[in-house]
C-alpha positions in Angstrom: 100.2 18.5 55.8 103.4 17.1 57.4 105.3 19.4 59.8 108.6 18.9 61.5 109.6 20.5 64.8 113.3 20.4 66.0 114.7 21.1 69.5 118.5 21.2 69.4 121.0 21.3 72.2 124.8 21.0 72.0 124.9 17.2 72.6 121.2 16.3 72.0 118.6 16.9 69.3 114.9 16.0 69.4 113.0 16.0 66.1 109.2 15.5 65.9 107.2 14.9 62.6 103.4 15.3 62.7 100.3 16.5 61.0 99.3 20.1 61.3 96.4 22.3 60.2 97.8 25.6 58.9 94.4 27.1 57.8 93.3 28.7 61.2 96.9 29.8 62.0 98.1 31.2 58.7 97.1 34.8 59.5 99.7 37.4 60.2 100.3 38.3 63.8 101.1 41.7 65.3 104.7 41.6 64.2 103.8 41.0 60.5 105.0 37.4 60.4 102.9 34.3 60.0 102.2 32.3 63.1 103.5 28.8 63.4 101.0 26.1 62.4 99.6 23.9 65.2 101.0 20.3 65.3 98.3 18.2 67.0 99.4 14.7 66.0 102.9 13.1 66.0 103.9 10.3 63.6 107.6 9.9 64.2 110.1 11.0 66.9 113.8 10.9 66.5 116.4 11.6 69.3 120.0 12.1 68.3 123.0 12.1 70.7 126.6 13.2 70.0 128.8 10.2 69.5 126.0 8.0 68.1 125.3 7.8 64.4 121.8 6.3 64.6 119.0 8.0 66.6 116.4 6.6 69.0 113.1 6.4 67.1 109.5 5.8 68.0 106.0 7.2 68.0 103.7 9.0 70.5 104.0 6.2 73.1 107.8 6.4 72.9 107.7 10.2 73.3 105.5 10.0 76.4 107.5 7.2 78.0 110.8 9.0 77.2 109.7 12.3 78.7 108.3 10.7 81.9 111.2 8.4 82.5 113.9 11.1 81.9 112.2 13.7 84.1 111.8 11.3 87.0 115.3 10.0 86.7 116.7 13.6 86.7 114.8 14.4 89.9 116.2 11.3 91.6 119.7 12.2 90.4 119.5 15.8 91.7 117.8 15.2 95.0 119.4 11.8 95.9 115.9 10.5 96.9 114.7 7.4 95.0 111.1 7.9 93.7 110.3 4.2 93.7 107.0 3.4 92.1 105.8 7.0 92.4 107.0 7.7 88.8 104.8 5.1 87.2 101.8 6.8 85.6 98.5 5.0 85.0 98.4 3.2 81.5 101.9 4.4 80.8 103.9 1.9 78.7 107.3 1.1 80.2 109.1 1.5 76.8 112.0 3.6 78.1 114.3 2.8 81.1 117.2 4.7 82.7 119.7 3.3 85.1 122.9 4.6 86.6 126.1 2.9 85.5 128.6 5.1 87.4 129.0 8.6 88.6 129.0 10.2 85.1 127.3 7.5 83.0 123.6 6.7 82.5 122.3 3.8 80.5 119.1 4.5 78.4 117.2 1.5 77.2 114.3 1.5 74.7 112.2 -1.6 74.3 110.7 -2.6 70.9 107.4 -0.9 70.2 104.4 -2.9 69.0 102.1 0.0 67.8 101.7 0.9 64.2 103.9 4.0 64.4 107.0 2.0 65.6 110.0 2.3 63.3 112.3 0.0 65.3 111.7 -3.6 66.3 114.9 -4.3 68.2 115.9 -3.0 71.7 118.0 0.1 71.6 120.6 1.1 74.2 122.7 4.3 74.6 125.2 5.1 77.4 124.8 8.9 78.0 127.0 11.2 79.9 125.5 13.6 82.5 125.8 16.4 80.0 123.9 14.5 77.4 121.3 13.5 79.9 120.5 17.1 80.9 120.6 18.3 77.3 117.8 15.7 76.7 115.9 17.0 79.8 116.2 20.6 78.3 114.9 19.4 74.9 111.9 17.8 76.6 111.2 20.9 78.6 111.3 23.0 75.4 108.8 20.7 73.8 106.5 20.8 76.8 106.7 24.7 76.8 105.9 24.9 73.0 102.2 25.7 72.8 102.0 25.1 69.0 103.3 21.5 69.3 101.1 18.8 70.9 99.0 21.0 73.1 97.5 18.0 74.8 101.0 16.7 75.8 101.5 17.5 79.5 104.4 16.4 81.7 102.8 16.0 85.1 105.6 16.6 87.6 105.0 16.8 91.3 107.1 16.6 94.5 107.7 13.2 96.0 105.2 12.6 98.9 106.7 12.5 102.4 105.9 8.9 102.9 108.5 7.9 100.2 111.1 10.1 101.8 110.6 8.8 105.3 110.6 5.2 104.1 114.1 5.6 102.6 115.7 6.9 105.9 117.9 4.2 107.4 116.7 2.5 110.5 120.0 3.2 112.3 119.6 6.9 111.6 116.0 6.9 112.9 117.0 5.0 116.0 120.1 7.2 116.7 118.2 9.9 118.7 116.3 7.6 121.1 119.4 5.5 121.6 121.5 8.5 122.5 118.8 9.8 124.9 118.6 6.4 126.6 122.4 6.2 126.8 122.7 9.7 128.3 120.0 8.9 130.9 121.9 5.8 131.9 125.2 7.6 132.2 123.6 10.3 134.3 122.0 7.7 136.6 125.3 5.9 137.0 127.1 9.2 137.8 124.5 10.1 140.4 124.8 6.7 142.0 128.4 7.5 143.1 127.4 11.0 144.5 127.4 10.7 148.3 124.1 11.6 150.0 124.1 15.0 151.7 124.8 15.1 155.5 121.7 15.1 157.7 121.6 17.8 160.3 119.8 16.9 163.5 117.3 19.5 164.5 118.2 21.6 167.6 116.0 21.3 170.7 112.9 23.5 170.7 114.2 25.4 173.8 117.5 26.2 172.2 118.0 29.7 170.9 121.0 31.2 169.1 120.9 34.2 171.5 121.0 32.0 174.6 124.9 31.9 174.4 125.2 35.7 173.8 127.1 37.4 176.6 125.8 40.8 177.6 128.5 42.4 179.8 127.7 44.9 182.5 129.2 48.4 182.4 127.9 49.7 185.8 130.5 49.8 188.6 129.9 47.8 191.7 127.6 49.6 194.2 126.1 51.9 191.6 122.4 51.7 190.9 121.2 51.6 187.3 121.0 55.2 186.1 119.0 56.7 183.4 119.4 54.6 180.3 122.0 52.2 181.8 121.6 48.5 181.4 120.2 46.5 184.3 122.6 44.4 186.3 120.8 41.2 185.5 120.8 41.7 181.7 124.5 42.8 181.6 126.0 40.3 184.1 129.0 38.7 182.5 129.0 35.0 181.9 131.5 32.9 184.0 133.2 31.9 180.7 134.1 35.5 179.8 136.7 37.4 181.9 135.6 41.0 182.4 138.0 43.5 184.0 137.0 45.1 187.3 135.7 48.8 187.2 139.0 49.9 188.8 141.2 48.5 186.1 143.4 50.8 183.9 144.9 54.3 184.5 143.4 57.0 186.7 142.0 58.7 183.6 140.5 55.5 182.3 138.9 54.8 185.7 137.4 58.3 185.7 136.2 57.8 182.1 134.5 54.5 183.1 132.7 56.2 186.0 131.4 58.9 183.7 129.5 56.4 181.6 127.1 55.6 184.5 126.6 59.2 185.8 126.2 61.5 182.8 122.7 61.9 181.3 121.8 60.0 178.1 121.2 61.4 174.5 118.1 59.6 173.4 117.3 61.2 170.1 117.8 58.5 167.3 118.9 61.0 164.7 121.5 62.5 167.1 122.7 59.0 168.1 123.2 58.1 164.4 125.1 61.3 163.8 127.4 60.7 166.8 127.9 57.1 165.7 129.3 58.2 162.4 131.4 60.9 164.0 132.9 58.4 166.5 133.8 56.0 163.6 135.4 58.8 161.6 137.4 59.8 164.7 138.7 56.4 165.7 139.3 54.7 162.3 142.0 57.2 161.0 143.7 57.2 164.4 144.0 53.4 164.6 147.4 52.9 162.9 149.0 50.2 165.0 148.9 46.7 163.3 146.9 44.4 165.6 148.7 41.6 167.4 145.7 40.4 169.4 143.8 37.2 168.3 140.4 38.0 169.8 138.2 41.1 169.4 138.7 44.0 171.8 135.3 45.2 173.1 134.6 48.6 174.7 131.6 50.7 175.9 132.3 54.3 174.7 130.5 57.5 175.6 130.4 60.4 173.1 129.5 64.0 173.9 127.2 66.1 171.7 130.2 67.8 170.0 131.6 64.4 169.0 134.4 64.2 171.7 135.1 60.8 173.4 134.5 61.5 177.1 134.5 58.0 178.6 135.0 54.3 177.9 135.2 51.0 179.8 136.6 47.5 179.1 134.1 44.7 178.2 136.6 41.8 178.0 140.0 40.9 179.3 141.7 41.4 175.9 140.4 45.0 175.7 142.4 45.8 178.9 145.5 43.8 177.9 145.9 45.3 174.4 144.6 48.8 175.1 148.0 50.2 174.0 147.3 49.1 170.4 144.1 51.2 170.1 143.7 55.0 170.1 141.0 55.4 172.7 143.2 56.8 175.5 144.7 59.4 173.1 141.2 60.5 172.0 139.8 60.6 175.5 138.6 64.0 176.9 137.5 64.1 180.5 134.8 66.8 181.2 135.9 69.8 183.2 133.0 69.4 185.7 133.4 66.3 187.7 130.2 64.4 188.3 130.4 64.5 192.1 130.8 68.4 192.2 128.8 69.5 189.2 125.0 69.7 189.3 122.8 67.6 187.1 121.8 70.5 185.0 125.5 71.4 184.3 126.5 67.9 183.2 126.7 67.3 179.4 124.7 64.5 178.0 126.5 61.6 176.1 125.5 58.8 173.7 126.8 55.3 174.5 128.1 53.0 171.8 129.7 49.5 171.6 133.1 49.6 169.8 134.8 46.4 168.7 138.3 46.2 167.3 138.6 43.0 165.2 142.0 41.2 164.8 141.8 41.7 161.0 141.7 45.5 161.3 138.0 46.0 161.0 136.3 48.6 163.3 132.7 48.1 164.3 130.6 50.8 166.0 127.0 50.1 167.1 124.5 51.6 169.5 124.9 50.4 173.0 121.2 49.7 173.6 121.3 47.3 170.7 123.3 45.0 172.9 121.6 45.0 176.3 118.1 46.3 177.2 117.6 48.4 180.3 115.1 47.3 182.9 113.2 50.6 182.8 114.0 54.2 181.9 113.1 57.4 183.8 110.6 59.7 182.2 113.2 62.5 182.2 115.8 60.5 180.3 113.4 58.8 177.9 115.2 55.4 177.8 113.5 52.5 175.9 112.1 49.5 177.8 112.2 47.1 174.8 114.9 44.5 174.1 116.5 45.6 170.9 118.5 43.1 168.6 122.2 43.4 168.1 122.9 46.3 165.8 124.8 45.8 162.6 128.3 47.3 162.3 128.7 50.9 161.2 129.9 51.6 157.7 
């Protein structure tokens, strides 16, 4: 029994004629219609294209070659990766060939067939547009999906192996990354060649110390022995390079205030000293309103009573005496009522000593006095420390 199957697209039509066996498939299915008979053999294949009167004709070998060639060519066209010899199947006859003519034209060639089912003995050639080509691809896909037509006909399609893709990559593209890396390394090396080497600092002698040049001025007047908590004469002796005013410099009140620093007892409680340091800063800083004209820091030793009053100060450098009119220490000074030579030791109020520095840029620094010079020893009553303390950091 001869059966014809037709797969039609707008610009392409594929027709198969073959032998079928309707007996096992003539029963009604669930919908009440008869199932299509199975076509197991094909005797003739015709492929029509719009614009051509005569079709491409052939047998089973023509159909297999047409399906394989068209499918592989379509994959190459869509991916842009040539498949090379990967599309040649074993024992497949190269009856059909496809080549690209231009962007929208593809040449289909069919060689003469020598088998008994061949209906054409001369080469056939059609120039197909891209639309006609993919209509032919769709017709072959419908045939391959039809379970009632040539069930043994399978179109074995698979992705192209990576070795074919890598082989098609241009050598220039593969060498671009190493070349750029080498060029970048060479440019970096050339740029570093012109960078001057860093300067070499010679190491200081082992005996040199940053604190060896620190000047620790003395605040004790001449002839007075170190009192409780006062710096030793040796530790506070001024360097010949620094001019320190004499104890008798300044006004009468300033001379009295300087003498009080060495005679009044010392406040040794650390918490009390910290409180008085903050109080002294908050008292001096708002009162310092004159714009500085001096070029070097003005350094003073300042004594503060337990109630926060400034009861004494002395000059630690020549600039401190020369520019004392620009700082508010004299206005803030309060001399105790009981003079040290007439009042008993029990009636004298204790003080805390601080180092006060007025910087030319307007910055005020207040730090504990014993952070600058260490006393030789302290009496048990006054509780002074015998350790050398480092220079204290400025107050907030």
